[in-house]
C-alpha positions in Angstrom: 0.0 0.0 0.0 2.9 2.4 0.8 4.4 2.0 -2.7 1.1 2.4 -4.4 0.5 5.7 -2.5 4.0 6.8 -3.4 3.2 6.0 -7.1 0.0 7.9 -7.0 1.7 11.0 -5.4 4.5 10.8 -8.0 2.0 10.4 -10.8 0.0 13.4 -9.6 3.1 15.6 -9.2 4.6 14.8 -12.6 1.1 15.1 -14.3 0.6 18.6 -13.1 4.2 19.7 -13.6 3.5 21.7 -16.8 0.4 23.5 -15.5 2.3 26.5 -14.0 4.1 26.8 -17.4 0.8 26.7 -19.3 -0.6 29.4 -17.0 2.5 31.6 -17.4 2.5 31.1 -21.2 -1.2 32.0 -21.4 -0.7 35.1 -19.3 2.4 36.3 -21.2 1.5 35.0 -24.7 5.2 34.1 -25.0 7.0 30.8 -25.6 10.4 31.8 -26.8 12.1 30.2 -23.8 10.4 26.8 -24.4 12.2 24.4 -26.6 10.0 22.7 -29.2 12.4 19.8 -29.4 12.1 19.2 -25.7 8.3 19.4 -25.8 8.2 16.9 -28.7 10.6 14.5 -26.9 8.4 14.6 -23.8 5.2 14.2 -25.8 6.7 11.2 -27.6 8.0 9.6 -24.4 4.7 10.1 -22.5 2.8 8.7 -25.5 4.9 5.6 -25.3 4.3 5.3 -21.6 0.6 5.5 -22.3 0.9 2.5 -24.7 3.0 0.7 -22.1 0.5 1.5 -19.3 -2.3 0.1 -21.4 -0.4 -3.0 -22.3 0.3 -3.9 -18.6 -3.1 -2.7 -17.4 -1.8 -0.1 -15.1 -4.3 2.8 -14.7 -1.8 5.0 -12.8 0.9 4.8 -15.5 -1.8 5.3 -18.2 -3.6 8.1 -16.5 -0.6 10.1 -15.3 1.0 9.9 -18.7 -2.2 10.8 -20.5 -2.4 14.0 -18.4 1.3 14.8 -19.0 0.9 14.1 -22.7 -2.1 16.5 -22.8 -0.4 19.3 -21.0 2.7 18.9 -23.3 0.4 19.0 -26.3 -1.2 22.2 -25.0 2.3 23.8 -24.7 3.2 22.6 -28.2 0.0 24.3 -29.6 0.8 27.4 -27.6 4.3 27.4 -29.0 2.9 27.3 -32.5 0.3 30.0 -31.8 2.4 32.5 -29.9 5.9 32.2 -31.3 5.9 30.1 -34.4 7.7 26.8 -34.4 11.3 27.9 -33.7 13.3 25.7 -31.5 
């Protein structure tokens, strides 16, 4: 039970990690300091974790990475809208 709780807390923290950046980006309408390559790497990695989580039937892995993938996708879209697709 302890390790499941640790896993849930870790999943929650990593899942919400990009929310402050999304809020800041929305407020400033600026993404020049965000690396598109970094965002694409994270999106790809989290998408693969989603596939893995589904394959092993783990809702924590699947759910956490689905949220992280979604927040990363939001930042990629914001990057395209606010600053073009530079680096």
